[in-house]
N, C-alpha and C positions, 0 to 999 in steps of 0.2 A: 720690735714692731716688724711685722712681716712685710715683704715687698708689696703684697697685694693690698694691705690696709693703707699703705701710703698713696695708692692710686685712687682711693675712694674720695670723691669730692666732699668737702665739709660745708655745712650750711651755717657756719658761725656768723652771727651778726657782726657788722663792722665795729671796730673799736672807736670809742669817743675821741681819743686823742693819741698822740704818739707814745706817751708814758703808759697809757692803758695797753696799747698794742704790745709794747716791750714786756710789760708784766705778764700779759696773756701768753706770749711766746715762752717766757721763762717758766711759767706755771704749767704749760702744756707738756713739759718734759718731766714732770714729777707726778708720782702717784699720790692718791689721797693719803695713804699711809705715811709717805715721806713728808707731805705737807703737815700732817698731824704731828709727826715726830719733831719737826722743826718749830712747832708752836704757832703755825700760821693759820690752821683751821681747827675747828672742833667737829668731829665726825660722829654723829649718832647713828650707828649702824642699825639699831633696832627700828628707827623711824626713817632711815635712808635720807638723812638730812645733813648737809654740811654748812657750817656757819664760820664767819671770820672769828679768829681768836684775837685776844687783845694785842698780840705782836704783829698782826697782819699789816696794819697801816704803817707801823714803824719799819717793817722790812720792805715795804713797797718803795721806799725812797732810795734804796741801795742800788 
């Protein structure tokens, strides 16, 4: 990540709770390809759609 992109304010909505905030922080550091490789998401590149994979909820508890 370039220094310049870190300075750009983000308009992310607030997290619902602390667990969600922690998950968002962890996921923020992974690319879609990495999430797909770990079985957390299914990425349909043709439709530009990302969905939770069956392992997503199981891994959220870690």
